[in-house]
C-alpha positions as CSV (number, residue, x, y, z in Angstrom):
1,M,-57.9,-59.7,115.8
2,N,-61.2,-58.6,116.2
3,R,-63.7,-56.5,113.5
4,R,-62.1,-52.8,114.9
5,D,-58.6,-54.6,113.0
6,V,-59.4,-56.3,110.4
7,I,-61.3,-53.6,108.4
8,K,-58.8,-51.1,109.4
9,G,-56.0,-53.3,107.7
10,A,-58.2,-54.1,104.0
11,L,-58.1,-50.0,104.1
12,L,-54.3,-50.2,105.3
13,S,-53.3,-52.4,102.1
14,A,-52.3,-51.3,99.2
15,G,-55.5,-51.4,96.8
16,A,-57.1,-48.6,99.3
17,I,-55.3,-46.5,98.5
18,S,-57.5,-44.4,96.9
19,A,-60.6,-41.7,99.2
20,G,-64.7,-42.0,99.6
21,S,-66.2,-44.3,97.7
22,A,-63.7,-46.6,96.4
23,M,-62.7,-47.6,100.8
24,A,-66.0,-48.2,100.9
25,Q,-65.1,-50.8,98.2
26,E,-62.5,-52.5,99.7
27,V,-64.1,-53.4,102.9
28,E,-67.4,-55.3,101.4
29,S,-65.1,-57.1,99.4
30,R,-62.5,-58.4,101.8
31,A,-65.4,-59.3,104.1
32,G,-67.2,-61.8,102.3
33,G,-69.7,-58.8,100.4
34,E,-71.1,-57.9,103.8
35,K,-72.1,-54.0,104.1
36,P,-69.3,-51.8,106.3
37,A,-70.2,-52.2,110.2
38,P,-71.4,-48.8,111.2
39,H,-69.0,-46.1,113.0
40,E,-70.2,-46.4,116.7
41,S,-69.6,-50.5,116.0
42,F,-65.9,-49.7,115.6
43,P,-64.1,-50.4,119.2
44,A,-63.6,-46.9,120.6
45,A,-60.1,-45.5,119.8
46,P,-57.7,-45.5,122.8
47,R,-58.1,-42.0,125.3
48,K,-55.7,-40.6,127.9
49,K,-56.0,-41.6,130.5
50,N,-58.1,-38.9,132.4
51,G,-60.0,-40.3,128.5
52,E,-59.4,-37.2,126.8
53,R,-59.0,-38.0,123.3
54,M,-55.9,-39.3,122.2
55,P,-54.5,-36.5,119.3
56,N,-53.6,-37.0,115.7
57,I,-50.9,-35.8,114.8
58,L,-49.8,-34.3,111.1
59,W,-45.8,-33.6,110.7
60,V,-45.1,-31.5,107.4
61,C,-41.0,-31.7,107.7
62,T,-39.2,-29.5,104.8
63,D,-35.4,-30.3,103.0
64,Q,-32.9,-27.5,104.2
65,Q,-35.7,-24.7,104.4
66,R,-34.3,-21.5,106.4
67,F,-35.7,-20.1,108.9
68,D,-36.6,-16.8,106.8
69,T,-38.8,-18.1,104.4
70,I,-41.8,-17.5,104.8
71,S,-44.3,-14.2,104.2
72,G,-45.5,-12.0,107.2
73,L,-42.1,-13.3,109.6
74,S,-39.3,-12.5,108.2
75,N,-39.8,-12.4,104.1
76,S,-41.5,-9.8,102.1
77,V,-40.6,-11.5,98.1
78,I,-41.6,-14.8,99.4
79,K,-45.3,-16.4,98.3
80,T,-46.0,-18.3,101.0
81,P,-50.4,-17.4,102.0
82,N,-51.4,-20.7,103.2
83,L,-48.3,-20.8,106.3
84,E,-48.9,-17.5,107.0
85,K,-52.7,-18.2,107.5
86,F,-51.6,-21.3,109.0
87,M,-48.6,-19.0,112.0
88,A,-51.8,-16.7,112.0
89,E,-53.5,-20.2,114.3
90,S,-50.3,-21.6,115.7
91,V,-47.4,-21.4,118.1
92,T,-44.8,-20.2,116.0
93,F,-40.6,-20.7,117.7
94,T,-38.2,-18.3,116.4
95,N,-35.6,-19.7,117.8
96,A,-35.7,-23.1,116.5
97,F,-32.5,-24.6,115.9
98,C,-31.5,-27.8,114.5
99,Q,-28.8,-30.1,116.0
100,T,-27.1,-30.7,112.7
101,P,-27.1,-29.2,110.3
102,I,-27.2,-32.5,107.3
103,C,-30.1,-34.4,106.5
104,S,-29.5,-37.6,108.2
105,P,-28.4,-37.1,111.8
106,S,-31.2,-33.7,111.8
107,R,-33.5,-36.0,111.8
108,A,-32.2,-39.2,113.6
109,S,-32.3,-36.2,116.7
110,F,-35.2,-35.2,116.3
111,L,-36.9,-38.4,115.7
112,T,-35.4,-39.7,118.7
113,G,-35.5,-36.3,121.1
114,R,-31.7,-37.4,121.5
115,Y,-28.6,-35.4,119.8
116,P,-26.2,-36.9,117.1
117,H,-23.6,-37.5,118.9
118,V,-25.6,-39.8,121.7
119,T,-27.8,-41.8,118.7
120,A,-24.4,-42.8,116.6
121,L,-26.1,-41.4,113.7
122,R,-23.9,-38.7,112.7
123,A,-22.9,-38.6,109.6
124,N,-25.1,-39.1,106.1
125,G,-23.9,-42.3,105.0
126,Q,-24.4,-43.5,108.6
127,R,-27.1,-46.3,109.5
128,I,-29.3,-45.6,112.8
129,R,-28.9,-48.3,115.7
130,P,-31.7,-50.4,115.7
131,T,-31.5,-50.0,119.6
132,E,-32.7,-45.9,118.8
133,R,-36.2,-45.3,119.6
134,L,-38.2,-42.6,117.4
135,V,-41.5,-41.3,118.7
136,T,-43.1,-42.9,115.8
137,R,-42.5,-46.7,117.8
138,T,-43.6,-45.2,121.0
139,L,-46.4,-43.8,119.4
140,A,-47.6,-46.2,117.7
141,D,-46.9,-48.6,120.9
142,Y,-49.7,-47.2,122.1
143,E,-51.6,-48.1,118.9
144,Y,-51.5,-45.5,116.6
145,T,-51.4,-45.6,113.4
146,C,-48.2,-44.1,111.7
147,G,-47.4,-43.3,107.7
148,L,-45.2,-41.4,106.3
149,A,-45.0,-39.7,102.8
150,G,-41.6,-38.9,101.7
151,K,-38.1,-39.8,102.7
152,L,-36.9,-40.7,105.8
153,H,-33.3,-40.9,105.5
154,L,-31.6,-42.7,108.8
155,S,-30.0,-45.4,107.0
156,P,-27.4,-44.6,103.0
157,C,-29.5,-44.3,100.7
158,L,-25.9,-43.4,98.4
159,G,-26.2,-44.6,94.6
160,G,-29.4,-46.3,94.6
161,R,-28.4,-48.6,98.0
162,V,-33.0,-48.6,99.2
163,E,-33.5,-47.0,102.0
164,E,-32.4,-49.5,105.2
165,R,-35.1,-49.6,107.8
166,I,-35.8,-50.2,112.0
167,D,-38.0,-51.2,113.7
168,D,-39.6,-47.4,113.0
169,G,-43.3,-47.9,113.7
170,Y,-44.2,-46.4,110.5
171,E,-47.3,-49.3,108.9
172,V,-47.6,-47.2,105.9
173,F,-44.1,-46.2,103.9
174,K,-44.7,-44.5,101.0
175,W,-40.9,-44.1,100.3
176,S,-39.5,-41.0,98.1
177,H,-35.9,-40.6,99.4
178,D,-35.4,-37.6,96.3
179,I,-36.6,-35.8,93.0
180,S,-33.9,-38.7,90.5
181,D,-34.8,-42.1,90.0
182,N,-31.8,-44.1,91.3
183,W,-33.7,-45.9,92.6
184,P,-35.2,-48.2,90.2
185,L,-39.0,-49.5,90.8
186,K,-37.8,-48.4,94.8
187,N,-39.0,-44.6,94.4
188,E,-42.9,-44.5,95.1
189,W,-43.3,-41.2,93.2
190,Y,-41.3,-42.2,90.6
191,V,-44.2,-45.7,90.0
192,W,-46.5,-43.0,90.5
193,L,-45.8,-41.0,88.0
194,D,-45.0,-43.7,85.7
195,R,-48.4,-44.9,86.5
196,Q,-49.6,-41.4,85.4
197,G,-47.9,-42.0,81.2
198,V,-45.5,-38.6,82.5
199,K,-41.9,-39.1,82.2
200,I,-39.7,-36.2,83.7
201,P,-36.9,-35.2,80.8
202,K,-33.1,-35.4,81.4
203,A,-32.1,-32.3,83.1
204,P,-30.4,-30.0,80.7
205,G,-26.3,-28.6,83.1
206,G,-26.6,-26.0,85.0
207,P,-28.2,-24.8,89.1
208,V,-31.2,-23.9,87.9
209,W,-33.8,-25.6,85.8
210,G,-38.1,-25.3,85.9
211,M,-39.2,-28.4,85.4
212,P,-41.4,-28.8,82.1
213,I,-43.4,-30.8,84.2
214,D,-47.8,-30.4,86.0
215,P,-46.8,-29.3,89.3
216,K,-49.5,-31.9,91.1
217,Y,-47.5,-34.1,89.1
218,S,-44.3,-32.5,91.4
219,Q,-42.8,-34.7,94.3
220,T,-44.3,-32.0,97.2
221,A,-47.2,-32.8,95.5
222,W,-47.4,-36.3,95.4
223,C,-46.7,-36.5,99.5
224,A,-49.5,-34.3,100.3
225,D,-51.5,-36.5,97.8
226,M,-50.6,-39.6,100.1
227,A,-51.1,-37.6,103.0
228,I,-54.4,-36.8,102.3
229,Q,-55.6,-40.7,101.8
230,F,-54.0,-41.6,105.2
231,M,-55.8,-39.3,106.7
232,R,-59.5,-39.7,105.1
233,Q,-58.6,-43.4,105.7
234,Q,-57.8,-43.2,109.5
235,K,-60.8,-40.7,110.1
236,E,-62.3,-44.1,111.9
237,F,-59.6,-44.8,113.4
238,N,-57.6,-42.2,115.5
239,P,-55.3,-41.8,116.6
240,W,-52.8,-41.2,114.1
241,L,-49.3,-39.8,112.6
242,M,-48.2,-39.0,109.3
243,S,-44.9,-37.6,108.9
244,V,-45.0,-35.6,104.9
245,N,-41.2,-35.1,104.6
246,I,-40.9,-33.6,101.7
247,F,-37.9,-32.8,99.7
248,Q,-38.2,-29.6,98.5
249,P,-36.9,-26.7,98.8
250,H,-33.1,-29.0,98.7
251,H,-31.4,-28.6,96.6
252,P,-31.2,-29.5,93.1
253,F,-33.3,-25.9,92.3
254,F,-35.2,-27.0,90.4
255,P,-38.9,-25.8,91.2
256,T,-41.6,-26.8,87.7
257,E,-42.1,-24.4,85.5
258,E,-44.7,-22.8,87.2
259,Y,-43.7,-22.4,89.8
260,L,-40.2,-20.8,89.0
261,S,-41.8,-18.0,86.7
262,H,-43.5,-16.4,89.9
263,Y,-40.7,-14.7,90.2
264,D,-37.9,-12.4,88.6
265,P,-34.4,-13.3,89.6
266,K,-33.7,-9.2,88.8
267,K,-35.7,-8.7,92.7
268,M,-34.8,-10.8,94.4
269,P,-32.2,-10.7,97.5
270,K,-28.6,-10.8,97.1
271,P,-26.7,-13.1,98.5
272,A,-25.0,-12.2,102.3
273,Y,-21.3,-11.9,101.9
274,R,-18.9,-9.7,102.5
275,E,-15.4,-10.2,100.4
276,G,-12.5,-11.8,102.5
277,E,-15.1,-12.3,105.7
278,L,-13.6,-16.3,105.2
279,K,-10.1,-15.4,105.8
280,N,-9.6,-15.5,109.9
281,K,-13.0,-18.5,109.9
282,P,-12.4,-22.4,110.5
283,I,-10.5,-23.7,106.3
284,F,-14.3,-25.8,105.6
285,Q,-15.8,-22.2,104.8
286,T,-13.0,-21.2,102.3
287,V,-12.9,-24.9,100.8
288,D,-16.7,-24.7,100.3
289,H,-16.1,-21.6,99.0
290,N,-15.0,-22.7,96.0
291,G,-17.3,-25.3,95.3
292,A,-20.0,-27.1,98.4
293,Y,-19.0,-29.8,99.8
294,G,-15.5,-29.8,100.4
295,G,-14.8,-28.7,96.7
296,K,-17.6,-31.4,94.7
297,D,-20.7,-29.3,94.3
298,I,-22.0,-25.3,92.9
299,S,-19.3,-23.1,93.7
300,F,-19.8,-19.1,95.2
301,A,-17.0,-18.1,93.8
302,K,-17.3,-19.7,90.6
303,T,-21.1,-18.2,90.1
304,S,-22.5,-15.2,88.2
305,P,-24.5,-12.8,90.7
306,E,-26.7,-12.8,88.4
307,V,-26.7,-16.7,88.3
308,H,-26.7,-16.1,92.5
309,Q,-30.1,-14.3,92.6
310,E,-32.2,-17.4,89.8
311,V,-30.6,-19.6,92.2
312,I,-32.5,-17.4,95.0
313,A,-36.2,-17.7,92.9
314,A,-35.8,-20.8,92.0
315,Y,-35.1,-21.5,95.7
316,Y,-38.6,-19.9,96.8
317,A,-39.9,-20.7,94.3
318,M,-39.7,-24.3,95.5
319,I,-41.5,-22.6,98.4
320,E,-44.2,-21.4,97.4
321,Q,-45.3,-24.6,96.4
322,V,-44.6,-26.2,100.0
323,D,-47.5,-24.0,101.0
324,T,-49.3,-24.6,97.7
325,E,-49.8,-28.2,99.3
326,M,-49.8,-27.0,103.1
327,G,-53.2,-25.9,102.1
328,H,-54.1,-28.3,100.1
329,M,-53.5,-31.0,103.5
330,M,-55.0,-28.9,105.8
331,L,-58.4,-27.8,103.9
332,A,-58.5,-32.0,103.7
333,L,-57.9,-31.9,107.6
334,E,-60.8,-30.0,108.0
335,E,-62.9,-31.6,105.4
336,S,-62.7,-35.0,106.9
337,G,-64.1,-32.7,110.4
338,Q,-61.0,-33.5,111.9
339,A,-59.0,-30.4,112.4
340,D,-60.1,-30.0,115.7
341,N,-58.2,-33.0,117.4
342,T,-55.5,-33.0,115.7
343,I,-51.8,-31.1,115.8
344,V,-50.1,-30.4,112.4
345,I,-46.6,-29.2,112.9
346,F,-44.7,-27.6,110.7
347,M,-40.5,-27.3,110.3
348,S,-37.5,-28.4,108.0
349,D,-34.1,-30.3,108.9
350,H,-32.1,-27.6,108.7
351,G,-31.6,-24.4,106.9
352,E,-30.1,-23.2,103.2
353,M,-27.1,-21.4,102.6
354,L,-28.3,-20.0,99.9
355,G,-24.7,-17.8,98.8
356,D,-25.0,-16.8,102.5
357,H,-21.2,-16.5,103.6
358,G,-20.2,-17.3,100.1
359,M,-21.3,-21.2,100.2
360,Y,-23.6,-22.9,98.6
361,L,-26.1,-25.6,99.5
362,K,-24.6,-26.9,104.0
363,G,-22.0,-28.0,105.3
364,P,-19.4,-28.2,109.2
365,Y,-20.4,-24.4,110.1
366,F,-23.7,-23.3,112.5
367,Y,-24.1,-19.6,110.5
368,D,-28.2,-19.3,112.1
369,C,-29.6,-19.4,108.1
370,L,-28.0,-23.0,108.2
371,S,-28.8,-24.2,111.3
372,R,-31.3,-21.8,112.9
373,V,-34.9,-23.4,110.6
374,P,-38.9,-22.5,110.5
375,L,-41.1,-24.2,113.5
376,M,-44.9,-24.1,113.8
377,I,-47.3,-26.0,115.4
378,R,-51.3,-26.0,116.2
379,W,-53.5,-27.5,117.4
380,P,-56.8,-26.2,117.7
381,G,-58.2,-24.5,121.3
382,R,-55.1,-26.2,123.6
383,F,-51.9,-24.3,121.8
384,K,-52.3,-20.8,122.1
385,K,-53.1,-19.1,118.5
386,G,-51.4,-16.2,116.7
387,L,-48.4,-16.1,119.0
388,K,-44.2,-16.1,118.5
389,V,-43.0,-17.3,121.2
390,D,-39.1,-16.3,120.9
391,A,-37.5,-18.6,123.3
392,L,-34.5,-20.5,121.9
393,V,-36.0,-24.0,121.4
394,E,-33.7,-27.4,120.4
395,L,-35.1,-30.0,117.5
396,V,-35.0,-33.1,120.7
397,D,-37.9,-31.0,122.2
398,L,-40.6,-32.2,119.6
399,A,-40.4,-36.0,120.5
400,P,-41.2,-35.3,124.3
401,T,-43.9,-32.6,123.0
402,L,-45.7,-34.8,121.6
403,L,-45.7,-37.5,123.6
404,E,-46.9,-35.5,126.8
405,A,-49.5,-33.8,124.3
406,A,-50.5,-38.2,123.9
407,G,-50.6,-37.8,127.5
408,I,-47.8,-41.1,126.6
409,P,-44.9,-42.2,129.7
410,V,-42.1,-40.2,127.7
411,S,-39.5,-42.6,126.5
412,A,-35.6,-43.7,128.6
413,G,-33.4,-41.8,127.2
414,V,-34.9,-38.6,125.0
415,Q,-33.1,-35.5,126.8
416,G,-35.2,-33.0,124.7
417,R,-38.1,-31.1,126.8
418,S,-41.0,-30.5,125.9
419,L,-42.6,-27.6,124.9
420,M,-45.8,-27.6,126.1
421,P,-44.7,-25.0,129.0
422,L,-44.6,-22.9,125.7
423,L,-47.4,-24.3,123.3
424,T,-50.2,-24.3,126.2
425,G,-49.3,-21.8,129.6
426,P,-47.9,-18.4,130.7
427,T,-43.9,-19.3,129.9
428,T,-42.1,-18.0,127.9
429,E,-38.2,-19.0,128.2
430,H,-37.5,-22.3,127.6
431,R,-33.2,-23.4,126.9
432,D,-30.3,-20.4,127.7
433,S,-29.0,-22.0,124.8
434,V,-28.9,-23.9,121.7
435,Y,-26.3,-27.0,120.8
436,M,-25.3,-27.8,118.0
437,E,-22.6,-29.8,116.5
438,Y,-21.0,-32.1,112.9
439,F,-19.1,-34.7,113.4
440,D,-17.4,-35.8,110.0
441,A,-20.9,-35.2,109.0
442,N,-19.8,-35.2,105.1
443,A,-16.7,-37.5,104.3
444,T,-15.0,-35.0,101.0
445,Y,-12.9,-33.1,103.2
446,E,-9.5,-33.3,103.5
447,I,-9.0,-33.3,106.8
448,P,-12.2,-34.9,108.6
449,P,-14.3,-31.9,109.7
450,M,-15.5,-32.0,114.4
451,L,-17.3,-28.8,115.1
452,T,-19.0,-28.1,118.6
453,S,-20.9,-24.8,118.7
454,V,-23.6,-23.2,121.4
455,R,-26.1,-20.3,120.6
456,T,-27.6,-17.9,123.6
457,K,-29.5,-15.5,122.4
458,N,-26.7,-12.5,122.8
459,W,-23.7,-15.5,121.6
460,K,-22.7,-17.8,119.5
461,L,-19.6,-20.2,120.2
462,N,-18.4,-22.5,116.9
463,Y,-15.2,-24.8,118.2
464,C,-13.4,-26.3,115.8
465,D,-10.3,-29.4,116.5
466,K,-8.8,-29.9,113.8
467,P,-7.7,-27.4,113.2
468,R,-7.7,-26.0,116.1
469,T,-9.6,-22.9,116.3
470,G,-13.3,-21.1,116.3
471,E,-15.8,-18.3,115.6
472,L,-17.4,-15.6,118.5
473,Y,-19.9,-13.6,117.4
474,D,-21.6,-10.7,118.9
475,M,-25.3,-12.1,118.3
476,E,-27.0,-8.1,119.5
477,K,-24.3,-6.4,117.1
478,D,-23.8,-8.3,114.3
479,P,-25.7,-10.7,113.4
480,G,-25.7,-11.6,110.3
481,E,-22.2,-13.6,112.0
482,F,-19.5,-11.4,109.3
483,N,-17.0,-10.7,112.2
484,N,-15.0,-13.3,113.8
485,L,-14.2,-12.3,117.2
486,W,-11.9,-15.6,118.3
487,G,-9.6,-14.5,119.4
488,D,-10.3,-10.7,119.8
489,P,-9.2,-9.5,124.0
490,H,-11.9,-7.0,123.7
491,A,-13.8,-10.3,123.8
492,R,-12.0,-12.6,126.4
493,D,-14.2,-12.7,128.5
494,A,-17.3,-13.6,126.1
495,Q,-15.3,-16.3,123.9
496,E,-14.5,-18.5,128.2
497,M,-17.3,-17.1,128.8
498,M,-19.1,-19.6,125.9
499,M,-16.4,-21.8,125.8
500,H,-17.9,-23.1,129.6
501,T,-21.7,-23.2,128.6
502,L,-20.3,-25.2,125.8
503,V,-18.9,-27.7,127.6
504,G,-21.5,-27.4,130.0
505,R,-23.8,-28.4,127.4
506,M,-21.3,-31.4,125.8
507,I,-21.6,-32.8,129.4
508,E,-24.9,-32.3,129.7
509,T,-26.2,-34.0,126.6
510,T,-24.8,-37.6,127.7
511,D,-26.3,-40.7,126.7
512,P,-28.5,-41.7,130.1
513,L,-28.8,-44.5,128.9
514,P,-28.6,-47.5,130.2
515,V,-30.7,-46.7,132.4
516,R,-29.5,-47.1,136.3
517,H,-30.7,-50.4,138.0
518,T,-29.2,-50.0,141.6
519,A,-26.7,-47.0,143.2
520,W,-24.1,-49.2,142.4
């Protein structure tokens, strides 16, 4: 082990989770009282083959955030000034789609660059195969130090079960799956709260609650603080990747009291729902209309109009605090002098129904409010600034994008397409369609939902296997996806065209592994 590894290991140890002078003290204590070596004596950071420095990566992923929740983009009610500023410095993808609208399969998909049915992690409650290769593992193989704060969710976590990890490449792993205390001494946010002497009272009944704690003690702020400490510690050890996997704005709709006070429910928009619109749509939507997650959670049908707006206010409040912490992380990145050589991603794993189409949370459907997510990427001087790209992109495209940006060969099996031509060049088109799927992803329905979807700029087709039916939407005339044209004789040609497109995408997404070595 060389001197650089010794010092780096000291800084990454449990006792080194503090900034500034504390880090220097840690190094001295582990070096037998010697002063730290001058920075210039550290071994040079790895570089690309052309001699360029490999970029750091700050990867911020919220949970269950819709695409239409950023001021200056598509929402005039929510308060997100830091994200609006970030958007002015980034490339913003206005048509970015997850590959499945539920947590574990989506995360496995974008972390590997592979589709859910290929990773075999198709549903919550499953564990990703140990043979799957995360982009963080590949980056770690090229001397990146990878860290995580928040959730990962590539293995079951229900009922106090602690997430099992594969060889994911994360050297620093600050795990906090959600805001519950279902994992005594394992949810690191709660461990930290205990050290601060902060206790979170039991939530009262109802879907909305303002948590009576200072926002600085929230899981959102804790994730950002862990990221800031990591970035400061890693300053001398580029390159690095930090995954900041914030739980909010995932339900329960529990922002802190302070942020909830920023929104008057009476001034919130109402859910986009038309009475009777679910009659000719797959049965799962009617089930979830009466109670999300197969009838077991919040019911749109039993919720008053006033509470609908209270939920939206709470959802916006959670996102506003995410915005605040995004500002803190960006400031720390600037102050540490690392901003110019750091790629920053802001995104979410999937959206939230939020009462639209008479449903809450998520389930076996592909409405844009659930499948379309925010995606902004910044690299000063390298990626375009303030550009909005309307091209269709998929979250599987992120893994090959990061590898190409780092000058690292794309791993065998990666199915996504790099976004670099959109980020750096004159290209404005990327995909003709986006492909999505939902294969019994939530085991709460009497009939396992098995659905696939394909969306172009003009049309969306969703195919349901059991019971065999579907949805077809004209996205130009009906962007809200209210009028299902499946089986409409006037839309027969469009339905046939989209079925061909869907079959083609399913064939195209066949697993390219194992690698073929000979012709026979």
